[in-house]
N, CA and C of each residue as an Amber inpcrd file, in Angstrom:
protein
   600
   1.5310000  -1.4250000   0.3890000  -0.2930000  -0.2230000  -0.4550000
   1.2640000   1.3530000   0.1310000   1.8210000   1.5160000   0.7260000
   2.2720000   2.0270000   1.0530000   3.5350000   2.2520000  -0.4870000
   4.4410000   1.5160000  -0.8080000   4.9720000   1.2830000  -2.1300000
   4.2460000   2.2210000  -3.0800000   2.4780000   2.0620000  -3.6060000
   1.9800000   2.3100000  -4.2990000   1.8310000   4.3970000  -4.0000000
   1.7400000   4.5150000  -2.7430000   1.3190000   5.6740000  -2.9370000
   2.9170000   6.7980000  -3.0640000   3.3930000   5.7430000  -2.6940000
   4.7710000   6.4370000  -2.8480000   5.3630000   6.6630000  -4.6320000
   5.0100000   5.6970000  -4.9310000   4.6310000   6.2750000  -6.2920000
   3.7000000   6.9240000  -7.4500000   2.5320000   6.8300000  -6.6480000
   2.2910000   8.1650000  -7.0200000   2.6160000   9.4990000  -6.8000000
   3.0340000   9.1700000  -5.5290000   3.6960000  10.9260000  -5.3260000
   5.2030000  10.6440000  -6.5500000   5.6490000   9.7550000  -6.4090000
   6.8660000  10.1700000  -7.0170000   6.5500000  10.5910000  -8.9460000
   5.1530000   9.9520000  -8.9990000   4.9970000  10.2020000 -10.7270000
   4.2800000  11.7270000 -10.8790000   3.3180000  11.7630000  -9.6180000
   2.7160000  13.4200000  -9.5640000   4.2300000  14.5570000  -9.5660000
   5.0520000  14.2620000  -8.3480000   6.5920000  15.1730000  -8.5690000
   6.8220000  15.0750000 -10.2780000   6.6410000  14.2880000 -10.4920000
   7.7520000  13.8150000 -12.2690000   6.5080000  14.7770000 -13.0380000
   5.7560000  14.1000000 -12.8170000   4.7990000  15.3420000 -13.5030000
   4.2490000  16.7330000 -13.9150000   4.7770000  17.2110000 -12.6200000
   4.8710000  18.9110000 -11.7840000   6.6480000  18.9780000 -12.3930000
   7.1570000  18.4180000 -12.4310000   8.8020000  19.2520000 -12.9720000
   8.7960000  18.7380000 -14.5130000   8.2110000  18.4320000 -15.4740000
   8.0610000  18.8550000 -15.9810000   7.2120000  19.3890000 -16.6320000
   6.1270000  19.4670000 -16.0170000   5.4320000  20.8210000 -16.4750000
   6.1900000  22.3470000 -16.3750000   6.7140000  22.3410000 -15.5610000
   7.4030000  23.3090000 -14.2870000   9.1800000  23.1860000 -16.2580000
   9.4930000  21.8800000 -16.2110000  10.3810000  22.4280000 -17.6020000
   9.9890000  22.9030000 -18.6150000   8.9100000  22.3700000 -18.8320000
   8.0920000  22.7140000 -20.4990000   8.4930000  24.6020000 -20.5010000
   7.7310000  24.3520000 -19.1000000   7.4090000  26.3130000 -19.3250000
   8.9620000  26.7910000 -19.2770000  10.1070000  26.4090000 -18.0260000
  11.0730000  27.1440000 -18.4980000  11.4880000  27.2830000 -19.8890000
  11.5230000  26.0320000 -20.6750000  12.2930000  26.4020000 -21.7450000
  11.5840000  27.9090000 -22.2970000  10.5910000  27.9510000 -22.7070000
   9.7580000  28.9740000 -23.6720000   9.5360000  30.1360000 -22.5660000
  10.5040000  29.5710000 -20.9890000   9.0550000  31.3660000 -20.1090000
  10.5410000  32.5160000 -20.3620000   9.3350000  33.7210000 -20.3780000
  10.0020000  35.0740000 -20.4230000  10.7610000  35.0490000 -21.6810000
  10.1220000  34.6290000 -22.9760000  11.4540000  34.5650000 -24.4130000
  10.3280000  35.0420000 -25.5200000  10.7850000  36.3680000 -25.7780000
  10.2900000  37.0700000 -26.6650000   9.9490000  36.4030000 -27.8510000
  10.4010000  35.4550000 -28.2180000  10.0050000  35.2100000 -29.6120000
   8.6350000  35.3880000 -29.7180000   8.5260000  35.1580000 -31.0190000
   7.2210000  34.9690000 -31.2990000   6.7810000  33.6930000 -32.5250000
   7.6940000  32.4340000 -32.3590000   6.6890000  31.2280000 -33.0400000
   6.0940000  31.3270000 -32.2530000   5.2060000  30.1050000 -33.0500000
   4.0910000  29.8470000 -32.2990000   3.7210000  28.9520000 -33.3150000
   3.4270000  27.3890000 -33.5590000   2.8560000  26.9040000 -34.1860000
   1.8560000  27.3400000 -34.3230000   1.3280000  26.7340000 -36.3990000
   0.2090000  26.3970000 -37.0610000   0.3070000  24.9700000 -37.1580000
   0.3470000  24.2540000 -37.9980000   0.9450000  23.2560000 -39.2670000
  -0.6810000  22.6340000 -39.0590000  -0.6830000  21.4170000 -39.5390000
  -1.2600000  20.1750000 -39.4810000  -2.6570000  20.5980000 -38.8230000
  -3.4770000  19.8310000 -38.8190000  -4.7940000  19.9110000 -39.2580000
  -5.2950000  21.0870000 -37.4440000  -4.9330000  21.8850000 -36.8080000
  -5.1100000  22.3670000 -36.0230000  -6.0920000  23.2760000 -35.9880000
  -6.3480000  24.1370000 -37.1430000  -7.2330000  25.1470000 -37.7210000
  -6.4610000  26.4570000 -37.4550000  -5.4620000  26.7090000 -36.9000000
  -5.3820000  28.5560000 -36.6180000  -3.7870000  28.4060000 -37.7990000
  -4.1050000  29.6850000 -37.3340000  -3.5200000  30.7090000 -38.8430000
  -2.3800000  31.7220000 -37.4920000  -0.9890000  31.1680000 -37.2910000
   0.0310000  32.5670000 -36.7000000   0.4190000  33.7090000 -37.5530000
  -0.0400000  34.7900000 -37.2820000  -0.0950000  36.0550000 -38.1460000
   1.4240000  36.5170000 -37.7400000   1.6600000  37.6730000 -38.5450000
   3.1070000  38.0270000 -38.6410000   3.2450000  38.9650000 -36.7870000
   2.3060000  39.5890000 -36.3360000   2.4180000  39.8550000 -34.8440000
   2.3540000  38.4600000 -33.8990000   3.1030000  37.1360000 -34.0350000
   2.8710000  36.0420000 -33.2580000   1.7950000  35.8880000 -32.6250000
  -0.1230000  36.1740000 -33.2320000  -1.0460000  35.9880000 -32.1580000
  -1.9700000  35.1710000 -33.7190000  -1.9350000  33.7090000 -32.7520000
  -2.4190000  33.4020000 -33.4110000  -4.0820000  33.2280000 -33.4210000
  -4.5030000  33.2350000 -34.1400000  -6.3490000  33.2900000 -34.3120000
  -6.8270000  31.8560000 -34.8370000  -8.1260000  31.7190000 -34.7460000
  -9.0010000  30.3880000 -35.1220000 -10.2520000  30.8350000 -35.8530000
 -10.4310000  30.6550000 -36.9930000 -11.7750000  31.3820000 -37.9000000
 -12.9780000  30.5470000 -36.4780000 -14.2790000  31.0620000 -36.6550000
 -15.1760000  31.5100000 -35.8500000 -15.7890000  29.8720000 -36.0350000
 -15.8620000  28.9040000 -36.5650000 -16.4660000  28.4270000 -36.8480000
 -15.6340000  27.3110000 -36.2980000 -14.4100000  27.1140000 -37.0210000
 -13.0580000  26.2410000 -36.1280000 -13.1480000  26.0470000 -34.5590000
 -13.5330000  27.2370000 -33.8030000 -12.8260000  27.0280000 -32.3170000
 -13.4990000  26.3800000 -31.0520000 -12.2690000  25.6410000 -30.3540000
 -13.1640000  24.6550000 -29.7340000 -13.0440000  25.1510000 -28.1200000
 -13.5820000  24.2440000 -27.8130000 -14.0900000  24.7320000 -26.1540000
 -13.3770000  24.6010000 -25.0320000 -12.9410000  26.5290000 -24.6530000
 -12.2600000  26.4650000 -23.1920000 -11.8640000  25.6230000 -22.3470000
 -11.0170000  25.5080000 -21.6260000 -11.2370000  24.2020000 -20.6980000
 -12.0320000  24.6170000 -19.3300000 -12.9090000  23.7160000 -18.2890000
 -13.2450000  24.4300000 -17.2390000 -11.7010000  25.1680000 -15.6620000
 -12.2630000  25.8290000 -15.9370000 -11.0300000  27.0270000 -15.0280000
 -11.5050000  27.2680000 -13.7350000 -10.9670000  27.0090000 -13.1080000
 -12.0750000  27.1780000 -11.3820000 -10.4990000  26.8320000 -10.7350000
 -11.0460000  27.6590000  -8.9830000  -9.4950000  27.7690000  -8.0360000
  -9.9200000  28.3400000  -7.1120000  -8.6370000  29.0800000  -6.9560000
  -8.7600000  30.0350000  -5.9240000  -8.2900000  31.0070000  -6.1200000
  -8.3640000  32.3130000  -6.0220000  -7.5780000  33.3500000  -6.6930000
  -6.5730000  34.0850000  -5.6330000  -5.9660000  34.9010000  -5.9540000
  -4.7090000  35.6510000  -5.4890000  -5.3370000  35.8290000  -3.7990000
  -6.3260000  36.2020000  -3.9130000  -6.9660000  37.0940000  -2.7910000
  -7.4520000  36.2720000  -1.5960000  -7.5150000  35.0920000  -2.3690000
  -8.3090000  33.8470000  -1.6820000  -9.4750000  33.4300000  -1.4990000
  -9.6690000  33.7950000  -1.8390000 -11.6350000  33.7930000  -2.3970000
 -11.4970000  33.1290000  -3.8520000 -12.3090000  31.9850000  -3.8680000
 -12.8580000  30.8790000  -5.2460000 -13.5470000  32.1250000  -6.7370000
 -12.4570000  31.2290000  -7.6380000 -12.6570000  32.0430000  -8.7960000
 -13.1220000  31.0740000  -9.7830000 -14.1290000  31.2510000 -10.7420000
 -14.5150000  30.2420000 -12.0590000 -14.1000000  31.0560000 -12.9190000
 -13.5490000  30.9810000 -13.5990000 -14.4180000  31.0320000 -15.4820000
 -15.3680000  31.4500000 -15.9620000 -16.0380000  29.8660000 -15.5940000
 -17.4200000  30.3860000 -16.0820000 -18.4360000  31.5180000 -15.7280000
 -17.5210000  32.4800000 -14.9300000 -19.1680000  33.4910000 -13.6950000
 -19.0030000  34.1890000 -15.1660000 -18.0600000  34.2000000 -16.1580000
 -17.7670000  35.2690000 -17.1710000 -17.6880000  35.0620000 -18.3850000
 -19.0220000  33.6370000 -18.5940000 -20.0910000  33.6610000 -19.8590000
 -20.1680000  34.2650000 -20.9570000 -20.4300000  34.9930000 -21.8460000
 -21.0250000  35.3890000 -22.2400000 -20.0110000  36.8560000 -23.0570000
 -19.0950000  37.0070000 -22.2510000 -17.8700000  37.9320000 -22.0920000
 -16.6780000  37.5000000 -23.3350000 -16.4980000  38.2620000 -23.4370000
 -15.3620000  38.0690000 -24.1890000 -14.0470000  37.6870000 -23.1400000
 -12.6670000  37.1290000 -22.7360000 -12.2630000  36.4380000 -21.3400000
 -11.0120000  36.9680000 -22.1040000  -9.9050000  38.2120000 -21.0340000
  -8.6790000  38.1660000 -22.0660000  -8.4900000  36.2860000 -21.1190000
  -7.2140000  35.8910000 -20.8590000  -6.6730000  35.8570000 -20.1370000
  -4.8280000  35.3210000 -19.7470000  -4.7910000  35.6180000 -19.4360000
  -3.1410000  36.2290000 -19.0230000  -2.4380000  35.5490000 -18.1420000
  -1.4770000  34.6920000 -18.7680000  -0.2720000  33.6790000 -17.4930000
   0.9890000  34.2650000 -17.7840000   0.8200000  34.4090000 -15.7970000
   2.6430000  35.1710000 -15.6990000   2.6540000  34.9100000 -14.5560000
   3.8060000  36.0790000 -14.0800000   4.2490000  35.7330000 -12.7710000
   4.9150000  36.9010000 -12.4060000   5.7880000  36.8170000 -11.1710000
   6.2480000  38.7610000 -11.0850000   7.5590000  38.1800000 -11.3370000
   8.2550000  37.3430000 -11.2540000   9.9780000  36.7520000 -11.6820000
   9.8250000  37.1180000 -12.9280000   9.2130000  37.1160000 -13.5690000
   9.0340000  37.8150000 -15.6920000   9.2220000  38.5910000 -15.5180000
  10.0690000  39.4430000 -16.7650000  10.9120000  40.5070000 -16.8750000
   9.9000000  40.9440000 -18.1300000   8.9770000  39.6770000 -19.0990000
   8.2150000  40.6360000 -20.0770000   7.0860000  40.5760000 -19.2960000
   6.6900000  39.8000000 -18.2150000   5.4300000  40.1840000 -17.5090000
   5.4370000  41.5790000 -17.4330000   6.1230000  41.8670000 -16.3840000
   6.6910000  43.8950000 -15.7950000   6.5010000  44.6360000 -17.0100000
   6.9410000  44.2790000 -18.0950000   6.3050000  45.3150000 -19.2590000
   5.5520000  44.9600000 -19.2320000   4.4390000  44.1510000 -19.7260000
   3.2070000  44.0450000 -20.5960000   2.3680000  44.4790000 -19.6010000
   2.3120000  44.0090000 -18.1980000   1.2000000  44.3010000 -17.4680000
   0.7880000  46.0530000 -17.6330000   1.3790000  46.8820000 -17.3870000
   0.3860000  47.9000000 -17.0500000  -0.5380000  48.5440000 -18.6420000
   0.1180000  47.8660000 -19.9070000  -0.9810000  47.5450000 -20.6170000
  -2.1730000  46.8250000 -20.4420000  -1.8390000  45.6520000 -19.2130000
  -2.9050000  44.7930000 -19.8630000  -3.8380000  45.6760000 -18.7940000
  -3.6150000  46.1050000 -17.4890000  -4.5640000  47.2030000 -16.8970000
  -4.8310000  48.2520000 -17.6510000  -3.7550000  48.6400000 -17.8310000
  -5.0700000  50.1560000 -19.5800000  -5.7770000  49.7490000 -20.1780000
  -5.7400000  48.3050000 -20.8620000  -6.7580000  48.2470000 -21.5930000
  -7.7890000  47.2370000 -21.1620000  -7.1490000  46.8330000 -19.4890000
  -8.8110000  46.2110000 -19.7340000  -9.7930000  46.9810000 -18.5470000
  -9.6610000  48.5160000 -18.7440000 -10.4720000  49.2940000 -17.9580000
 -10.7740000  50.2740000 -19.4830000 -10.3100000  49.8160000 -20.3370000
 -10.8160000  50.3930000 -21.5660000 -12.0120000  49.5530000 -21.5600000
 -11.7780000  48.7490000 -22.4780000 -12.8720000  47.3440000 -22.8090000
 -13.6200000  46.9960000 -22.1600000 -13.6490000  47.2570000 -20.3850000
 -14.3330000  47.0680000 -19.8870000 -15.9520000  47.4450000 -19.6740000
 -16.3970000  48.5850000 -20.1430000 -17.4190000  48.4370000 -21.4510000
 -18.4740000  47.9930000 -22.4290000 -17.0810000  47.1300000 -22.5610000
 -17.3280000  46.3260000 -24.3670000 -18.0270000  44.7400000 -23.6900000
 -17.8430000  45.0070000 -22.0300000 -18.3290000  42.9610000 -22.3470000
 -17.2420000  42.1870000 -22.7910000 -16.0700000  42.5970000 -22.0210000
 -14.5560000  41.9280000 -21.7240000 -14.1770000  42.2270000 -20.3540000
 -13.6280000  40.9670000 -20.1330000 -13.0110000  40.4280000 -18.4240000
 -11.7200000  40.5110000 -18.5950000 -10.3760000  40.4780000 -18.0550000
  -9.0280000  39.9160000 -18.0880000  -8.9480000  39.3430000 -16.6380000
  -8.3760000  38.0570000 -16.9320000  -8.1150000  37.0140000 -15.9740000
  -6.3520000  36.6420000 -16.4010000  -6.2890000  37.3810000 -15.1150000
  -4.9110000  36.5360000 -14.9460000  -4.3520000  34.9470000 -14.8580000
  -3.4140000  34.4130000 -14.9760000  -3.2350000  33.0950000 -14.2650000
  -2.2130000  33.0340000 -13.6840000  -1.4780000  33.4620000 -12.0420000
  -0.4560000  33.9880000 -11.8000000  -0.0440000  32.3060000 -11.6200000
   1.8400000  31.8750000 -12.1850000   1.9620000  30.0070000 -12.0880000
   3.3060000  30.7780000 -11.6240000   4.2830000  29.8520000 -11.4530000
   5.1430000  29.8390000 -10.2770000   6.2480000  30.5670000  -9.4540000
   5.4420000  31.4940000  -9.2580000   5.5010000  32.7440000  -7.7290000
   5.3500000  31.5620000  -6.2420000   6.1970000  31.1120000  -6.0380000
   6.0370000  30.2130000  -4.7020000   5.0180000  31.0420000  -3.3110000
   5.7060000  32.2990000  -3.5850000   4.6050000  33.3150000  -2.5570000
   3.8730000  34.2650000  -2.7810000   2.7490000  33.8470000  -2.3850000
   1.6140000  35.0290000  -2.9210000   2.0860000  36.3460000  -2.6140000
   2.4840000  36.3050000  -1.6090000   2.9370000  38.7330000  -1.3790000
   3.3680000  38.6920000  -2.9350000   4.3310000  37.4090000  -3.3140000
   4.8330000  38.2330000  -4.3380000   3.8640000  38.8220000  -5.0200000
   3.3620000  38.2620000  -5.7480000   2.1320000  37.9450000  -7.0590000
   1.0090000  39.8700000  -6.4050000   1.4400000  39.1170000  -4.9940000
  -0.0120000  40.3430000  -4.7160000   0.8390000  42.0040000  -4.9350000
   1.3790000  42.2230000  -4.6020000   2.8530000  43.2660000  -4.4750000
   2.3640000  43.5450000  -5.6150000   3.1190000  42.6670000  -6.7120000
   3.4280000  42.6790000  -8.2420000   1.4250000  43.3720000  -8.5620000
   0.9900000  43.3630000  -8.9060000  -0.4720000  43.3220000  -9.2080000
  -0.6370000  45.3570000  -8.5510000  -0.6770000  45.1980000  -7.5310000
  -0.6900000  46.6720000  -6.5390000   0.2240000  47.3450000  -7.4910000
   1.7340000  47.2020000  -7.7550000   2.4400000  48.2690000  -8.5290000
   2.4140000  48.1480000 -10.0730000   2.1050000  47.4560000 -10.7150000
   1.4300000  47.2990000 -12.1520000  -0.3200000  47.9850000 -12.0690000
  -0.8370000  48.3510000 -11.4760000  -2.0970000  48.7300000 -10.6960000
  -2.7980000  48.1430000 -12.1390000  -2.9760000  46.4320000 -11.7470000
  -3.9630000  45.3170000 -12.0300000  -5.2240000  45.1430000 -11.1710000
  -6.0720000  45.3150000 -12.1020000  -7.2830000  45.0900000 -10.4120000
  -8.8960000  44.0820000 -11.1700000  -8.1070000  43.5230000 -12.0440000
  -9.0730000  42.5640000 -12.8720000  -8.5200000  41.2690000 -12.2560000
  -8.9280000  39.6930000 -11.0050000  -8.6390000  38.5910000 -10.8320000
  -7.5070000  37.8640000 -11.6890000  -6.9430000  37.2880000 -10.4630000
  -5.8570000  35.7880000 -11.1420000  -5.9440000  34.5210000 -10.3390000
  -6.2190000  34.1370000 -11.1380000  -5.9470000  32.5860000 -10.5490000
  -4.7740000  32.6800000  -9.5890000  -4.2620000  31.3130000  -8.0930000
  -3.1790000  31.7690000  -7.7290000  -3.1680000  29.7930000  -8.1690000
  -2.4190000  29.8680000  -9.0580000  -1.3320000  28.8490000  -9.5490000
  -0.1150000  28.0340000  -9.7620000   0.6280000  28.5340000  -8.9900000
   1.4290000  27.6340000  -8.3610000   2.2520000  26.8550000  -8.9220000
   2.3740000  25.2760000  -9.4610000   2.7870000  24.5360000 -10.1810000
   1.9730000  25.0530000 -11.1770000   1.4440000  25.3930000 -12.3170000
   0.8320000  25.1390000 -13.3430000  -0.5180000  24.1580000 -13.6080000
  -1.0740000  23.7840000 -12.6050000  -2.0920000  22.7150000 -13.2410000
  -3.0530000  23.7590000 -13.8330000  -3.5290000  24.5770000 -14.1500000
  -4.5480000  25.2840000 -15.3460000  -3.7240000  25.3390000 -16.0880000
  -2.3430000  25.3090000 -16.8050000  -1.8540000  24.7730000 -18.1780000
  -2.5320000  24.1040000 -18.1810000  -2.2270000  23.3430000 -17.6650000
  -2.7050000  21.3520000 -18.1140000  -3.3110000  21.2500000 -18.5890000
  -4.7660000  21.8970000 -17.7750000  -5.8820000  22.0280000 -18.7920000
  -6.3500000  21.8420000 -19.6580000  -5.8600000  22.9920000 -20.8810000
  -5.9750000  22.8790000 -22.2340000  -5.0690000  22.3370000 -22.7680000
  -6.1560000  21.6590000 -24.1900000  -6.3330000  20.6040000 -24.4550000
  -4.7050000  20.7730000 -25.8830000  -4.3950000  19.7310000 -26.2280000
  -2.4960000  19.4730000 -26.8820000  -3.3490000  19.9550000 -28.0880000
  -2.1740000  20.2820000 -29.1000000  -3.1970000  20.7040000 -31.1810000
  -3.8930000  21.9280000 -30.4810000  -4.5220000  22.6750000 -29.5570000
  -5.0900000  24.0440000 -29.6870000  -4.4820000  25.2220000 -28.8660000
  -4.9100000  26.1500000 -29.1790000  -3.4480000  27.1310000 -28.9610000
  -4.0710000  27.2090000 -27.1140000  -3.1930000  26.5770000 -27.3980000
  -2.5350000  26.6090000 -25.6470000  -1.6520000  27.2670000 -24.5440000
  -1.8550000  27.7210000 -23.7860000  -0.3640000  28.7280000 -23.6780000
   0.8900000  27.7970000 -22.9540000   1.4680000  28.6930000 -23.6470000
   3.0040000  27.4730000 -23.4820000   3.9540000  28.4790000 -23.4560000
   3.8040000  29.3930000 -22.5830000   5.2200000  30.1990000 -22.2090000
   4.5260000  31.0770000 -21.1030000   5.3480000  32.0020000 -20.8430000
   5.6460000  32.9230000 -19.6110000   6.2120000  34.1990000 -19.9300000
   5.0510000  34.9850000 -20.7540000   4.1940000  35.1180000 -20.9190000
   3.3460000  35.2020000 -21.7330000   1.8040000  33.9480000 -21.3540000
   1.5040000  34.2660000 -22.9160000  -0.1760000  34.4130000 -22.2430000
  -1.1180000  34.9220000 -23.7150000  -2.3480000  35.6230000 -23.7390000
  -3.3450000  34.3540000 -24.3940000  -4.4780000  34.3810000 -24.3510000
  -5.4960000  33.4160000 -24.0380000  -6.5360000  34.9020000 -24.3840000
  -7.1900000  34.7650000 -25.4200000  -8.7540000  35.1720000 -25.5810000
  -9.5760000  33.9710000 -26.5010000 -10.6380000  33.9940000 -25.4440000
 -11.5230000  33.7350000 -25.1300000 -13.3550000  34.7550000 -25.5050000
 -13.8170000  33.6870000 -26.8680000 -14.6070000  34.4510000 -27.3500000
 -16.0750000  34.2350000 -26.0130000 -17.4220000  34.9930000 -26.8000000
 -18.6610000  34.8670000 -25.8940000 -18.9470000  33.9160000 -25.7000000
 -18.4020000  32.8990000 -26.4020000 -19.2910000  31.8540000 -25.9170000
 -18.3170000  30.3460000 -25.9970000 -17.3690000  30.7920000 -25.4710000
 -16.1740000  30.2860000 -24.5560000 -15.0580000  29.8290000 -25.0510000
 -15.3130000  29.9580000 -26.2080000 -14.1620000  29.3010000 -27.0380000
 -12.8840000  29.5740000 -27.4750000 -12.2690000  28.8960000 -27.4570000
 -10.7790000  29.8280000 -27.3610000 -10.3830000  30.0150000 -29.2370000
 -10.0700000  31.7920000 -29.0390000 -10.5040000  32.3440000 -30.7360000
  -8.7170000  32.5100000 -30.7140000  -8.1620000  33.0930000 -29.5560000
  -6.5880000  33.6560000 -30.2950000  -5.8700000  33.3610000 -29.4150000
  -4.4950000  33.5340000 -29.3310000  -3.6580000  33.0440000 -28.0800000
  -2.2740000  33.4280000 -28.8000000  -0.9160000  34.5330000 -28.0130000
  -0.0760000  34.9230000 -28.1930000   0.7740000  34.5960000 -27.0310000
   1.9920000  34.4220000 -27.1840000   3.0880000  33.7250000 -26.9380000
   4.1980000  34.6210000 -26.4030000   3.9390000  35.9610000 -25.8130000
   4.9030000  37.1930000 -26.6030000   4.3390000  37.9680000 -25.7270000
   5.0710000  38.9340000 -24.7910000   4.3860000  40.4860000 -24.3940000
   3.8680000  41.1530000 -25.1290000   3.0800000  41.7940000 -24.6300000
   2.2550000  42.5030000 -25.7000000   2.3180000  43.7860000 -24.7590000
   1.8990000  45.2160000 -25.7940000   1.6790000  47.1130000 -25.0440000
  -0.0440000  46.4750000 -25.8040000  -0.0010000  47.7540000 -25.1210000
  -1.2970000  48.6330000 -25.1940000  -2.3870000  47.8760000 -26.7600000
  -1.2080000  48.5990000 -28.0010000  -1.8990000  48.5560000 -29.3640000
  -1.8170000  46.9950000 -29.8430000  -0.8490000  46.1850000 -29.7850000
  -0.9240000  44.9330000 -30.3660000  -2.1290000  44.3420000 -29.3650000
  -2.0320000  44.5740000 -28.1800000  -3.2850000  43.5500000 -27.9790000
  -4.6430000  44.6680000 -27.2590000  -4.8810000  45.4040000 -28.2870000
  -6.0510000  45.7440000 -28.8050000  -6.5230000  45.6690000 -30.4110000
  -5.3830000  45.2720000 -30.9880000  -5.5790000  44.1900000 -32.1000000
  -6.0220000  43.0430000 -32.6990000  -5.0890000  42.1550000 -31.6210000
  -5.4450000  41.1560000 -30.8930000  -7.5150000  40.6240000 -30.0770000
  -7.5990000  41.6930000 -29.7390000  -8.3120000  41.4560000 -29.0840000
 -10.2360000  42.3150000 -29.5760000  -9.4520000  43.2520000 -30.5900000
 -10.7960000  44.0870000 -30.6710000 -11.6370000  43.2870000 -32.1040000
 -10.9400000  42.3990000 -32.8180000 -12.1490000  41.4010000 -33.3290000
 -12.8430000  40.6030000 -33.3840000 -12.4040000  40.1180000 -31.8600000
 -13.0940000  39.1260000 -31.1220000 -13.7550000  40.0770000 -30.1490000
 -14.0540000  41.9260000 -29.9160000 -14.6950000  42.1440000 -29.1170000
 -15.8480000  42.6270000 -30.1950000 -15.6000000  42.8370000 -31.9180000
 -16.6020000  43.2870000 -32.7970000 -17.3780000  42.2570000 -32.9990000
 -17.0020000  40.7260000 -32.8120000 -17.4350000  39.6700000 -33.2180000
 -19.3220000  39.6420000 -32.9330000 -20.6020000  38.6840000 -33.8740000
 -22.0500000  39.1290000 -32.9950000 -22.1310000  38.2880000 -33.1820000
């Protein structure tokens, strides 16, 4: 019995290490290489933003857990809105560069049915993430996901977040519409989300 428990623990540790390793390889890179190809039905534009035509989109995974504030947070509460999901860490340089733009665009688009939500990852101390949000004026909620469990819920072959930072846009029907694997400024963020806001 204890052997089985030990090997389950070892397997879980290996899986978490693999996720952390995969994110580390692409973490905080400024690169814009994002995969299309195969039968993925998504296209990567010159700005590093991958998009999916409305009829080809797949449902976003169920994302629920605890927010940085310690309260329950569930993406399903924002169904019917365009959700801008940003994966970030307080330790990540490009995340620091884009944070003020995300805070600004979040305020600018709130009246258009847009909800920004963060996924804070690989911050062992919650306080570091909370201070990051205060420093950059980020007022929208963020999941606290120190070992990247929520990121693993995205199906392979979709526009899943594969780097830190990553931004995924979910349309009003709860489907994955766009993704970028690099930091964005306000103009780039608007170019990514405005077409999805305009959809009927």
